[in-house]
DRENPA-594653 format. One record per residue (C-alpha): residue number from 1; x negated, y, z; residue in one letter. Coordinates in steps of 0.001 Angstrom, whole numbers, plus 500000, padded with zeros to 6 digits. Example, Ala and Ser with C-alpha at 12.3 -4.5 7.8 and 13.67 -1.06 7.14 Angstrom:
2
<node n="1" east="487700" north="495500" up="507800" res="a"/>
<node n="2" east="486330" north="498940" up="507140" res="s"/>
# end
This chain:
353
<node n="1" east="177954" north="676860" up="451637" res="m"/>
<node n="2" east="181259" north="674721" up="450482" res="s"/>
<node n="3" east="182420" north="672131" up="452336" res="g"/>
<node n="4" east="183300" north="668394" up="450886" res="t"/>
<node n="5" east="186018" north="668846" up="448779" res="p"/>
<node n="6" east="189316" north="666883" up="449710" res="i"/>
<node n="7" east="190217" north="663855" up="448472" res="t"/>
<node n="8" east="193881" north="662289" up="447972" res="e"/>
<node n="9" east="192740" north="659880" up="450502" res="d"/>
<node n="10" east="191820" north="662344" up="453478" res="t"/>
<node n="11" east="194733" north="664715" up="452900" res="a"/>
<node n="12" east="197749" north="663748" up="450863" res="t"/>
<node n="13" east="197705" north="660070" up="450469" res="q"/>
<node n="14" east="196627" north="658278" up="453283" res="a"/>
<node n="15" east="199016" north="658877" up="456023" res="l"/>
<node n="16" east="202306" north="658873" up="454014" res="p"/>
<node n="17" east="201290" north="655761" up="452974" res="m"/>
<node n="18" east="200353" north="654446" up="456902" res="r"/>
<node n="19" east="204062" north="655904" up="457759" res="l"/>
<node n="20" east="206377" north="654170" up="455418" res="f"/>
<node n="21" east="206849" north="650643" up="454652" res="r"/>
<node n="22" east="209168" north="648460" up="452397" res="g"/>
<node n="23" east="210593" north="649091" up="449034" res="a"/>
<node n="24" east="212656" north="652120" up="449807" res="a"/>
<node n="25" east="210099" north="653244" up="452852" res="d"/>
<node n="26" east="207494" north="653568" up="450071" res="k"/>
<node n="27" east="209647" north="655474" up="447646" res="r"/>
<node n="28" east="210259" north="657998" up="450807" res="h"/>
<node n="29" east="206317" north="657814" up="450833" res="a"/>
<node n="30" east="205487" north="659263" up="447335" res="k"/>
<node n="31" east="207971" north="661938" up="448026" res="r"/>
<node n="32" east="205822" north="663048" up="451133" res="m"/>
<node n="33" east="202786" north="662691" up="449026" res="q"/>
<node n="34" east="203872" north="664787" up="446456" res="e"/>
<node n="35" east="205218" north="667740" up="449041" res="q"/>
<node n="36" east="202114" north="667654" up="451073" res="l"/>
<node n="37" east="200147" north="667946" up="447904" res="e"/>
<node n="38" east="202406" north="671161" up="447709" res="l"/>
<node n="39" east="201710" north="672256" up="451048" res="v"/>
<node n="40" east="197590" north="671604" up="450130" res="e"/>
<node n="41" east="197695" north="674041" up="446963" res="q"/>
<node n="42" east="199780" north="676564" up="448837" res="g"/>
<node n="43" east="197728" north="676127" up="451972" res="l"/>
<node n="44" east="194072" north="677002" up="450053" res="l"/>
<node n="45" east="195793" north="680128" up="448062" res="e"/>
<node n="46" east="196573" north="681293" up="451293" res="h"/>
<node n="47" east="192873" north="681233" up="452813" res="l"/>
<node n="48" east="191751" north="683862" up="449573" res="r"/>
<node n="49" east="190590" north="687202" up="450811" res="f"/>
<node n="50" east="190167" north="690145" up="449245" res="a"/>
<node n="51" east="186385" north="690086" up="450437" res="s"/>
<node n="52" east="184224" north="687237" up="448809" res="r"/>
<node n="53" east="181851" north="687837" up="452286" res="v"/>
<node n="54" east="185626" north="686760" up="453846" res="a"/>
<node n="55" east="186498" north="683725" up="451468" res="d"/>
<node n="56" east="183270" north="681263" up="451833" res="a"/>
<node n="57" east="183724" north="680854" up="455541" res="p"/>
<node n="58" east="187768" north="681141" up="455776" res="a"/>
<node n="59" east="188220" north="678282" up="453813" res="r"/>
<node n="60" east="185357" north="676430" up="454869" res="y"/>
<node n="61" east="187279" north="673943" up="457156" res="l"/>
<node n="62" east="190001" north="673472" up="454962" res="a"/>
<node n="63" east="188109" north="672410" up="452369" res="e"/>
<node n="64" east="185773" north="669735" up="454540" res="a"/>
<node n="65" east="189314" north="668141" up="454407" res="g"/>
<node n="66" east="191585" north="666479" up="457603" res="g"/>
<node n="67" east="194368" north="664462" up="458689" res="k"/>
<node n="68" east="196815" north="666826" up="457966" res="r"/>
<node n="69" east="199151" north="665692" up="460662" res="i"/>
<node n="70" east="200472" north="668904" up="461913" res="r"/>
<node n="71" east="201984" north="669825" up="458307" res="p"/>
<node n="72" east="202763" north="666405" up="457316" res="m"/>
<node n="73" east="205118" north="666399" up="460801" res="l"/>
<node n="74" east="207035" north="669165" up="459720" res="t"/>
<node n="75" east="207572" north="667740" up="456372" res="l"/>
<node n="76" east="209010" north="664578" up="457838" res="l"/>
<node n="77" east="211276" north="666282" up="460514" res="t"/>
<node n="78" east="212473" north="668270" up="457469" res="s"/>
<node n="79" east="214056" north="665528" up="456586" res="e"/>
<node n="80" east="216273" north="665303" up="459329" res="l"/>
<node n="81" east="217836" north="668026" up="457748" res="g"/>
<node n="82" east="217917" north="668878" up="453487" res="d"/>
<node n="83" east="214303" north="668071" up="453391" res="g"/>
<node n="84" east="211224" north="670439" up="452331" res="p"/>
<node n="85" east="212059" north="673699" up="450843" res="n"/>
<node n="86" east="209749" north="676774" up="450363" res="d"/>
<node n="87" east="210359" north="678028" up="454316" res="l"/>
<node n="88" east="209681" north="674572" up="455129" res="v"/>
<node n="89" east="205947" north="674108" up="453344" res="r"/>
<node n="90" east="204873" north="677747" up="454444" res="r"/>
<node n="91" east="205649" north="676812" up="457554" res="a"/>
<node n="92" east="203454" north="674071" up="457370" res="a"/>
<node n="93" east="200805" north="675942" up="456024" res="q"/>
<node n="94" east="201348" north="678639" up="458657" res="a"/>
<node n="95" east="201221" north="675657" up="461492" res="v"/>
<node n="96" east="198088" north="674163" up="459768" res="e"/>
<node n="97" east="195887" north="677403" up="459548" res="i"/>
<node n="98" east="196501" north="678407" up="463236" res="t"/>
<node n="99" east="195046" north="674942" up="463656" res="h"/>
<node n="100" east="191952" north="675690" up="461736" res="l"/>
<node n="101" east="191639" north="678815" up="463148" res="a"/>
<node n="102" east="191162" north="677201" up="466450" res="s"/>
<node n="103" east="188663" north="674924" up="465639" res="l"/>
<node n="104" east="186729" north="678017" up="464515" res="y"/>
<node n="105" east="186740" north="679019" up="467913" res="h"/>
<node n="106" east="186584" north="675633" up="469658" res="d"/>
<node n="107" east="183208" north="675224" up="467876" res="d"/>
<node n="108" east="181761" north="678216" up="468667" res="v"/>
<node n="109" east="182726" north="677387" up="472769" res="m"/>
<node n="110" east="181672" north="673915" up="472810" res="d"/>
<node n="111" east="178385" north="674899" up="470463" res="d"/>
<node n="112" east="179676" north="671779" up="468458" res="a"/>
<node n="113" east="176879" north="670959" up="465147" res="r"/>
<node n="114" east="179443" north="668922" up="463215" res="l"/>
<node n="115" east="183152" north="669407" up="462119" res="r"/>
<node n="116" east="184629" north="667268" up="459748" res="r"/>
<node n="117" east="181562" north="665437" up="458824" res="g"/>
<node n="118" east="180376" north="669133" up="457927" res="v"/>
<node n="119" east="178152" north="671342" up="459823" res="p"/>
<node n="120" east="180442" north="673552" up="461873" res="a"/>
<node n="121" east="181085" north="677041" up="460306" res="a"/>
<node n="122" east="178519" north="678926" up="463229" res="q"/>
<node n="123" east="175633" north="676805" up="462302" res="t"/>
<node n="124" east="176473" north="677985" up="458459" res="v"/>
<node n="125" east="176445" north="681303" up="459368" res="w"/>
<node n="126" east="176740" north="682498" up="463060" res="s"/>
<node n="127" east="178712" north="682765" up="466095" res="n"/>
<node n="128" east="179761" north="685942" up="464986" res="s"/>
<node n="129" east="180886" north="685103" up="461571" res="v"/>
<node n="130" east="182595" north="681808" up="462999" res="a"/>
<node n="131" east="184639" north="683588" up="465522" res="i"/>
<node n="132" east="185884" north="686370" up="463078" res="l"/>
<node n="133" east="186543" north="683652" up="460413" res="a"/>
<node n="134" east="188927" north="681778" up="462939" res="g"/>
<node n="135" east="190324" north="685705" up="463224" res="d"/>
<node n="136" east="191135" north="685916" up="460451" res="l"/>
<node n="137" east="193129" north="682789" up="459867" res="l"/>
<node n="138" east="195182" north="683287" up="463000" res="f"/>
<node n="139" east="196040" north="686352" up="461174" res="a"/>
<node n="140" east="196777" north="684712" up="458138" res="r"/>
<node n="141" east="199232" north="682571" up="460019" res="a"/>
<node n="142" east="200562" north="685277" up="461274" res="s"/>
<node n="143" east="201763" north="686873" up="458156" res="t"/>
<node n="144" east="203046" north="683559" up="456624" res="l"/>
<node n="145" east="205605" north="683268" up="459650" res="v"/>
<node n="146" east="206114" north="687009" up="459934" res="s"/>
<node n="147" east="208959" north="686593" up="456991" res="g"/>
<node n="148" east="210537" north="683731" up="458593" res="m"/>
<node n="149" east="212965" north="685699" up="461106" res="g"/>
<node n="150" east="212662" north="686162" up="464804" res="e"/>
<node n="151" east="212708" north="682842" up="466112" res="e"/>
<node n="152" east="209728" north="681509" up="464183" res="a"/>
<node n="153" east="207759" north="684794" up="465034" res="i"/>
<node n="154" east="208482" north="684126" up="468679" res="l"/>
<node n="155" east="207703" north="680411" up="468131" res="l"/>
<node n="156" east="204199" north="681211" up="467029" res="q"/>
<node n="157" east="203466" north="683607" up="469310" res="a"/>
<node n="158" east="204245" north="681253" up="472075" res="r"/>
<node n="159" east="201919" north="678654" up="470780" res="t"/>
<node n="160" east="199502" north="681169" up="469918" res="f"/>
<node n="161" east="199455" north="681577" up="473747" res="e"/>
<node n="162" east="199432" north="678352" up="475039" res="r"/>
<node n="163" east="196510" north="677645" up="472590" res="l"/>
<node n="164" east="194488" north="680564" up="474856" res="c"/>
<node n="165" east="196016" north="679345" up="477678" res="l"/>
<node n="166" east="194959" north="676194" up="477500" res="g"/>
<node n="167" east="190916" north="677272" up="476035" res="q"/>
<node n="168" east="190894" north="679436" up="479216" res="l"/>
<node n="169" east="191814" north="676897" up="481550" res="h"/>
<node n="170" east="189322" north="674350" up="480090" res="e"/>
<node n="171" east="186754" north="677061" up="480411" res="t"/>
<node n="172" east="187549" north="677941" up="483668" res="v"/>
<node n="173" east="188373" north="674259" up="485362" res="g"/>
<node n="174" east="190562" north="673305" up="488169" res="p"/>
<node n="175" east="191310" north="675928" up="490494" res="e"/>
<node n="176" east="190320" north="674975" up="494388" res="p"/>
<node n="177" east="193330" north="672495" up="495733" res="g"/>
<node n="178" east="194408" north="672137" up="492274" res="e"/>
<node n="179" east="194542" north="668429" up="491078" res="d"/>
<node n="180" east="192042" north="667994" up="488549" res="p"/>
<node n="181" east="194008" north="665276" up="486749" res="m"/>
<node n="182" east="196960" north="667267" up="486216" res="q"/>
<node n="183" east="195025" north="670177" up="485363" res="h"/>
<node n="184" east="193411" north="668123" up="482853" res="y"/>
<node n="185" east="196563" north="667084" up="481340" res="l"/>
<node n="186" east="198146" north="670758" up="481041" res="q"/>
<node n="187" east="194901" north="671671" up="479125" res="v"/>
<node n="188" east="195802" north="669069" up="476475" res="l"/>
<node n="189" east="199312" north="669836" up="476707" res="a"/>
<node n="190" east="198414" north="673818" up="475930" res="d"/>
<node n="191" east="195574" north="673131" up="473479" res="k"/>
<node n="192" east="196761" north="670273" up="471110" res="t"/>
<node n="193" east="200520" north="669504" up="472545" res="g"/>
<node n="194" east="201651" north="672972" up="471835" res="a"/>
<node n="195" east="200782" north="673276" up="467957" res="l"/>
<node n="196" east="202540" north="669622" up="467383" res="i"/>
<node n="197" east="205111" north="670419" up="469073" res="s"/>
<node n="198" east="205885" north="673929" up="467075" res="t"/>
<node n="199" east="205148" north="671807" up="463933" res="a"/>
<node n="200" east="207642" north="669484" up="464481" res="a"/>
<node n="201" east="210133" north="672216" up="465491" res="r"/>
<node n="202" east="209637" north="674060" up="462450" res="m"/>
<node n="203" east="210728" north="671139" up="460074" res="g"/>
<node n="204" east="214014" north="670819" up="462302" res="v"/>
<node n="205" east="214458" north="675036" up="462239" res="l"/>
<node n="206" east="214041" north="675350" up="458436" res="f"/>
<node n="207" east="216069" north="672571" up="456924" res="s"/>
<node n="208" east="219307" north="672925" up="458252" res="g"/>
<node n="209" east="219098" north="669965" up="460659" res="a"/>
<node n="210" east="221303" north="669788" up="463577" res="p"/>
<node n="211" east="219796" north="672118" up="466645" res="a"/>
<node n="212" east="220714" north="669473" up="469078" res="a"/>
<node n="213" east="217191" north="667586" up="467027" res="y"/>
<node n="214" east="214952" north="670475" up="467357" res="a"/>
<node n="215" east="214152" north="669705" up="471687" res="d"/>
<node n="216" east="213706" north="666032" up="470562" res="a"/>
<node n="217" east="211551" north="666472" up="468140" res="v"/>
<node n="218" east="209672" north="669201" up="470184" res="t"/>
<node n="219" east="209217" north="667001" up="473222" res="e"/>
<node n="220" east="207938" north="664095" up="470427" res="y"/>
<node n="221" east="205332" north="666509" up="469457" res="g"/>
<node n="222" east="204348" north="667410" up="472315" res="e"/>
<node n="223" east="203640" north="663942" up="473847" res="g"/>
<node n="224" east="202139" north="662711" up="470467" res="i"/>
<node n="225" east="199513" north="665676" up="471093" res="g"/>
<node n="226" east="198309" north="664855" up="474356" res="v"/>
<node n="227" east="198166" north="660869" up="473170" res="a"/>
<node n="228" east="196093" north="662372" up="470490" res="f"/>
<node n="229" east="193608" north="664065" up="472911" res="q"/>
<node n="230" east="193339" north="660974" up="475315" res="l"/>
<node n="231" east="192472" north="658978" up="472483" res="i"/>
<node n="232" east="189617" north="661312" up="471102" res="d"/>
<node n="233" east="188224" north="660862" up="474499" res="d"/>
<node n="234" east="187845" north="657044" up="473907" res="v"/>
<node n="235" east="186483" north="657643" up="470619" res="i"/>
<node n="236" east="183983" north="660088" up="472065" res="d"/>
<node n="237" east="182327" north="657084" up="473650" res="l"/>
<node n="238" east="182659" north="654592" up="470741" res="s"/>
<node n="239" east="179593" north="653569" up="469094" res="p"/>
<node n="240" east="180682" north="654033" up="465481" res="k"/>
<node n="241" east="179370" north="657022" up="464508" res="a"/>
<node n="242" east="180212" north="656477" up="460644" res="e"/>
<node n="243" east="183992" north="656761" up="461806" res="q"/>
<node n="244" east="183421" north="659784" up="464762" res="t"/>
<node n="245" east="181093" north="662099" up="462383" res="g"/>
<node n="246" east="179317" north="662308" up="465877" res="k"/>
<node n="247" east="176784" north="660314" up="468151" res="r"/>
<node n="248" east="178664" north="658024" up="470966" res="a"/>
<node n="249" east="179335" north="660355" up="474024" res="g"/>
<node n="250" east="178604" north="663424" up="472445" res="t"/>
<node n="251" east="181525" north="665451" up="475351" res="d"/>
<node n="252" east="179932" north="663138" up="477699" res="l"/>
<node n="253" east="176616" north="664491" up="477154" res="r"/>
<node n="254" east="177824" north="667870" up="476785" res="a"/>
<node n="255" east="179252" north="668037" up="480399" res="g"/>
<node n="256" east="182541" north="667890" up="478687" res="v"/>
<node n="257" east="185086" north="666610" up="481363" res="v"/>
<node n="258" east="187021" north="663594" up="479676" res="t"/>
<node n="259" east="190006" north="661407" up="480964" res="m"/>
<node n="260" east="187437" north="658282" up="481497" res="p"/>
<node n="261" east="185094" north="660616" up="483392" res="l"/>
<node n="262" east="188011" north="661974" up="485850" res="l"/>
<node n="263" east="189282" north="658239" up="486536" res="l"/>
<node n="264" east="185800" north="657381" up="487600" res="l"/>
<node n="265" east="185178" north="660198" up="489486" res="r"/>
<node n="266" east="188290" north="659442" up="491086" res="d"/>
<node n="267" east="187430" north="656096" up="491902" res="r"/>
<node n="268" east="184491" north="657138" up="493485" res="a"/>
<node n="269" east="186199" north="659031" up="495801" res="a"/>
<node n="270" east="188219" north="656298" up="497264" res="n"/>
<node n="271" east="185069" north="654203" up="498081" res="g"/>
<node n="272" east="184249" north="652878" up="494626" res="d"/>
<node n="273" east="180513" north="652784" up="495212" res="a"/>
<node n="274" east="179908" north="651364" up="491593" res="e"/>
<node n="275" east="181982" north="653895" up="489725" res="a"/>
<node n="276" east="180168" north="656349" up="492183" res="a"/>
<node n="277" east="176909" north="655504" up="490868" res="a"/>
<node n="278" east="177566" north="655661" up="488088" res="l"/>
<node n="279" east="179293" north="659039" up="488327" res="g"/>
<node n="280" east="175725" north="660416" up="489720" res="a"/>
<node n="281" east="173792" north="658640" up="486707" res="r"/>
<node n="282" east="175802" north="660566" up="484289" res="i"/>
<node n="283" east="176108" north="663929" up="486389" res="d"/>
<node n="284" east="171847" north="663608" up="486543" res="a"/>
<node n="285" east="171803" north="662772" up="483109" res="g"/>
<node n="286" east="174172" north="665699" up="481723" res="v"/>
<node n="287" east="172013" north="668373" up="484159" res="d"/>
<node n="288" east="168550" north="666786" up="482649" res="r"/>
<node n="289" east="169916" north="667414" up="478869" res="i"/>
<node n="290" east="170929" north="671030" up="480014" res="a"/>
<node n="291" east="167467" north="671573" up="480672" res="a"/>
<node n="292" east="166344" north="670367" up="477167" res="g"/>
<node n="293" east="165509" north="666908" up="477541" res="e"/>
<node n="294" east="166544" north="664329" up="475253" res="d"/>
<node n="295" east="170054" north="663746" up="474740" res="p"/>
<node n="296" east="169512" north="659677" up="474314" res="a"/>
<node n="297" east="168209" north="659615" up="477932" res="l"/>
<node n="298" east="172323" north="658750" up="478598" res="l"/>
<node n="299" east="172589" north="655845" up="476430" res="d"/>
<node n="300" east="172773" north="653638" up="479208" res="p"/>
<node n="301" east="175267" north="655436" up="480873" res="e"/>
<node n="302" east="177506" north="655733" up="477892" res="v"/>
<node n="303" east="177606" north="652213" up="476948" res="d"/>
<node n="304" east="178508" north="651813" up="480739" res="a"/>
<node n="305" east="181510" north="653983" up="480618" res="l"/>
<node n="306" east="182528" north="652610" up="477297" res="r"/>
<node n="307" east="182638" north="648923" up="478646" res="a"/>
<node n="308" east="184401" north="650656" up="482243" res="h"/>
<node n="309" east="187828" north="649534" up="482913" res="e"/>
<node n="310" east="188478" north="653545" up="483343" res="v"/>
<node n="311" east="188140" north="653485" up="479105" res="t"/>
<node n="312" east="190693" north="650845" up="478760" res="a"/>
<node n="313" east="193006" north="652815" up="481154" res="e"/>
<node n="314" east="192486" north="656099" up="479211" res="t"/>
<node n="315" east="193975" north="654360" up="476354" res="e"/>
<node n="316" east="196742" north="652688" up="478145" res="a"/>
<node n="317" east="197527" north="656009" up="479583" res="v"/>
<node n="318" east="197489" north="657611" up="476203" res="a"/>
<node n="319" east="199536" north="654662" up="474867" res="r"/>
<node n="320" east="202592" north="655488" up="477625" res="q"/>
<node n="321" east="202283" north="659111" up="476550" res="w"/>
<node n="322" east="203131" north="657921" up="472995" res="a"/>
<node n="323" east="205784" north="655788" up="474336" res="a"/>
<node n="324" east="207168" north="658213" up="476026" res="d"/>
<node n="325" east="207034" north="660762" up="472749" res="a"/>
<node n="326" east="209250" north="658004" up="470970" res="v"/>
<node n="327" east="211339" north="657241" up="473694" res="a"/>
<node n="328" east="212255" north="661550" up="473608" res="a"/>
<node n="329" east="213682" north="660668" up="469364" res="l"/>
<node n="330" east="216666" north="658774" up="470977" res="d"/>
<node n="331" east="218445" north="661183" up="470164" res="a"/>
<node n="332" east="218008" north="660775" up="466652" res="l"/>
<node n="333" east="219522" north="658743" up="464218" res="p"/>
<node n="334" east="218426" north="655291" up="462969" res="k"/>
<node n="335" east="216557" north="656366" up="459422" res="s"/>
<node n="336" east="213557" north="656359" up="457650" res="t"/>
<node n="337" east="212635" north="659575" up="459238" res="v"/>
<node n="338" east="212566" north="658008" up="462487" res="k"/>
<node n="339" east="210603" north="655443" up="461490" res="r"/>
<node n="340" east="208161" north="657656" up="460308" res="g"/>
<node n="341" east="207830" north="659560" up="463310" res="l"/>
<node n="342" east="207490" north="655976" up="465527" res="e"/>
<node n="343" east="204636" north="655065" up="463244" res="r"/>
<node n="344" east="203044" north="658270" up="463589" res="m"/>
<node n="345" east="202778" north="657914" up="466904" res="a"/>
<node n="346" east="201617" north="654374" up="467010" res="e"/>
<node n="347" east="199013" north="655456" up="464420" res="s"/>
<node n="348" east="197652" north="658399" up="466574" res="i"/>
<node n="349" east="197019" north="655731" up="469384" res="v"/>
<node n="350" east="195265" north="652523" up="466867" res="s"/>
<node n="351" east="193002" north="655246" up="465232" res="r"/>
<node n="352" east="189527" north="654351" up="465555" res="e"/>
<node n="353" east="188067" north="657937" up="464388" res="g"/>
# end
């Protein structure tokens, strides 16, 4: 079964056009769009395998589309140097393939039903096939990086390690005495921030940009990665199913810990009776759903949590992470590139799906 074909709007047009404004910037957007199209073409070529059995599942999520934020970031930061070249595009493809690989594994572990508007891979084939497809993609990403030098190989390996640690810590949960909020933010930094920061750093490394810019864009990438996931926590509660591609409160109903829920529990622990009552109803509902009851039973609690102050507070925390990420760019000169990075941060915290 093949996924929904990638369209220019989903992959190679919408994001660049949002990041650049004005006549000069629009020309820049067109160049970025052309480069992103080249990355896209190569991406699908790199996801061809000798086995026909492997091809369909391995290409499935790539063909389902996506925002391509990570490759776009690699292309954009490369313009702090000489701009996109073969190595920059190769790095962008390796980062995106690594991201796609992680999605296969995440969906199996979360028992997800949908991904990018199509049935999750394990529902089309099986858990085993989806896991192996993810493994194939991790291997292919490593192959791409293997010829790019020791620094790139080490960066890819450390990023992969952080992805695994983030997933492991999320699965096990905080240790006794560990601050649940700090634990959660570290999980987000490892699972999402690590790869986005690597995408940004790769663009600097392979474009001849000043080495001093590498740490700045790395810190920026990690910050917008955490902001991205915090906004996802807000979006999870959104009733706009046509934008999110899933039912409002999907994570909540599945018992997944999110920032609004952590903030609610914190208020309850500090004597907020209303927060404690809502938290208790959510916990009871999650247990009933896990026992086989209709997930719709939590509809009132999803609505209540969406309207609660903790959800607005989560959005405010996300915006602070994005603002801190932008502040890390102070080392960069004023330019179209810097403006594009600033707008990317804003687009992440302003999105609704």
